[in-house]
C-alpha positions as CSV (number, residue, x, y, z in Angstrom):
1,M,101.6,126.4,89.1
2,S,103.0,128.5,91.8
3,K,103.4,127.5,95.4
4,K,100.7,130.0,96.4
5,E,98.2,128.1,94.4
6,I,96.5,125.1,96.0
7,V,98.3,121.8,95.0
8,K,96.0,118.8,94.7
9,A,97.1,115.2,95.1
10,E,95.6,114.2,91.8
11,D,97.9,116.7,90.0
12,C,101.1,115.1,91.6
13,V,103.4,112.4,90.2
14,T,105.5,109.8,92.0
15,G,108.6,111.5,93.4
16,V,112.1,109.8,93.4
17,H,114.5,110.3,96.3
18,C,118.1,109.1,96.6
19,G,118.5,106.8,99.6
20,H,121.5,108.6,101.0
21,D,119.3,111.7,101.8
22,I,117.0,109.8,104.2
23,E,117.7,109.6,107.9
24,E,114.7,108.1,109.8
25,M,112.7,105.8,107.5
26,W,115.0,102.8,107.9
27,D,113.9,102.2,111.5
28,Q,110.3,101.6,110.5
29,N,108.7,98.3,109.6
30,D,108.9,97.4,105.9
31,I,107.2,95.0,103.6
32,D,109.7,92.9,101.7
33,L,107.9,92.0,98.4
34,D,110.5,89.4,97.4
35,W,110.2,87.7,100.8
36,E,106.4,87.5,100.5
37,D,106.8,86.0,97.0
38,Y,109.3,83.5,98.4
39,V,107.0,82.4,101.1
40,E,104.2,82.0,98.6
41,Q,106.4,79.8,96.5
42,A,107.3,77.7,99.5
43,K,103.6,77.2,100.3
44,E,102.8,76.3,96.7
45,A,105.7,73.8,96.7
46,L,104.3,72.3,99.9
47,K,100.8,72.0,98.4
48,K,102.2,70.2,95.4
49,K,104.6,68.1,97.5
50,N,107.5,69.5,95.4
51,W,110.2,68.6,97.9
52,S,112.9,69.4,95.3
53,W,111.9,73.1,95.6
54,F,113.0,73.2,99.2
55,K,116.3,71.5,98.3
56,E,117.0,73.9,95.4
57,N,115.9,77.1,97.3
58,C,117.2,76.6,100.8
59,D,120.8,77.4,101.7
60,D,121.0,74.5,104.1
61,E,119.7,72.0,101.5
62,P,117.4,70.4,104.1
63,E,116.2,66.9,104.0
64,V,112.6,67.3,102.8
65,D,110.8,64.1,102.1
66,T,107.5,64.6,103.9
67,E,104.8,67.2,104.3
68,E,105.7,67.6,108.0
69,E,109.3,68.4,107.2
70,A,108.3,71.0,104.5
71,Q,105.7,72.6,106.9
72,E,108.4,72.9,109.6
73,I,110.6,74.8,107.2
74,I,107.7,77.1,106.2
75,D,106.8,77.7,109.8
76,N,110.4,78.8,110.5
77,L,111.0,80.9,107.4
78,G,110.1,84.1,109.1
79,D,111.8,83.3,112.4
80,Y,115.1,82.1,111.1
81,N,115.3,83.3,107.5
82,I,117.1,80.1,106.8
83,C,116.5,80.0,103.1
84,F,116.4,83.6,101.9
85,D,119.1,86.2,101.4
86,G,116.8,89.3,101.4
87,G,114.8,91.0,98.7
88,D,115.4,94.0,96.4
89,T,112.1,95.8,96.8
90,R,110.6,97.0,100.0
91,L,107.5,99.0,100.9
92,Y,107.7,101.7,103.6
93,G,105.0,103.8,105.1
94,S,101.3,103.0,104.9
95,W,100.2,100.2,102.6
96,K,97.2,97.9,102.5
97,K,96.2,95.0,100.3
98,N,93.2,95.5,97.9
99,A,90.6,92.9,96.9
100,E,93.0,91.4,94.3
101,G,95.7,91.0,97.0
102,E,97.9,93.7,95.6
103,Y,99.4,96.5,97.8
104,E,98.2,100.0,97.4
105,P,98.8,103.2,99.5
106,D,96.7,103.4,102.7
107,K,95.9,107.1,102.9
108,T,94.3,106.5,106.3
109,G,97.2,104.6,107.8
110,D,99.7,105.6,110.5
111,A,102.3,107.0,108.2
112,D,101.6,110.0,106.0
113,Y,103.4,108.5,102.9
114,A,103.7,105.3,100.9
115,A,107.1,104.6,99.3
116,I,108.9,101.8,97.4
117,F,112.6,101.3,98.2
118,N,114.8,99.7,95.5
119,V,117.8,98.2,97.3
120,N,119.9,97.8,94.1
121,H,119.5,101.4,93.0
122,N,119.3,103.0,96.4
123,T,116.2,104.9,95.3
124,I,112.9,105.6,97.0
125,Q,109.7,106.2,94.9
126,V,107.1,108.0,96.9
127,V,103.8,107.1,95.3
128,W,101.7,109.0,97.8
129,S,102.4,111.5,100.6
130,K,100.9,114.4,102.4
131,H,104.0,116.3,101.3
132,V,104.8,117.4,97.7
133,I,107.8,119.2,96.2
134,S,108.2,121.4,93.1
135,C,110.8,119.7,90.9
136,R,111.9,118.6,87.4
137,R,111.1,115.3,85.7
138,C,113.4,112.3,86.2
139,S,115.7,110.8,83.7
140,P,114.3,108.1,81.4
141,C,115.0,105.5,84.1
142,Y,111.8,106.8,86.0
143,P,109.5,108.0,83.2
144,G,106.8,110.5,84.2
145,Q,108.2,110.8,87.7
146,G,109.7,113.7,89.5
147,N,113.3,114.1,90.6
148,V,112.8,115.6,94.1
149,D,116.5,116.7,94.2
150,S,116.2,118.9,91.1
151,P,114.4,122.2,91.3
152,P,112.5,123.5,88.3
153,G,114.0,126.1,86.1
154,G,116.7,126.4,83.6
155,G,114.3,125.5,80.8
156,Y,112.8,122.6,82.7
157,A,109.1,122.5,83.3
158,E,107.8,122.5,86.9
159,L,105.8,119.6,88.2
160,W,104.7,118.6,91.6
161,A,105.9,115.2,93.0
162,F,105.1,113.4,96.2
163,C,108.0,113.5,98.6
164,L,108.9,112.0,102.0
165,P,107.9,114.0,105.1
166,P,110.8,116.4,106.0
167,D,111.2,114.8,109.4
168,L,112.5,111.6,107.7
169,M,115.1,113.5,105.7
170,L,118.6,114.6,106.6
171,D,118.8,118.2,108.0
172,E,121.0,119.3,105.1
173,W,118.5,118.1,102.5
174,V,115.6,119.8,104.3
175,K,117.5,123.1,104.5
176,K,118.3,123.0,100.8
177,N,114.8,122.1,99.7
178,K,112.3,123.3,102.3
179,K,111.1,126.3,100.2
180,R,109.9,123.9,97.5
181,I,107.9,121.6,99.9
182,V,104.2,122.0,100.4
183,E,102.0,120.0,102.7
184,L,98.8,118.9,101.1
185,K,95.5,119.9,102.7
186,A,93.0,117.2,103.5
């Protein structure tokens, strides 16, 4: 498929960026999936009056013997982050929860992309965007996804992958890759 042809979102795959190429995304609000899971575990422990969970999962090993003490810890989790070191998986861009309570891209949201940041690997998987890039497939670590840093050619098949908007990327990355980026039409 050449760039002159119309690229459709349904023909695109998840694109994988390296975190060091991104300049602006880090200032935006994110959703920490591990934090949300941690808070749900704390609420479940409170419901079951499992005071040992708080002692095992909080750095300060608080004295938790009553429902009121446990509720006070839960109420302050977000404000003080007293029991959590930070998660490995974060969502950036536009996301919403579906009827099952799972996150999915919000294509009508404020941001024109939805991406997953893996802290441990310093990679960003763009699962939806108004921008796509012509690229090669990723290594087996990200099966079926596109390596946005690798142009097609050299015996590698071309595919279209979602990518972050150019205004979030470092100038050097944009200069090197701008000819391969297409903005999807609504």
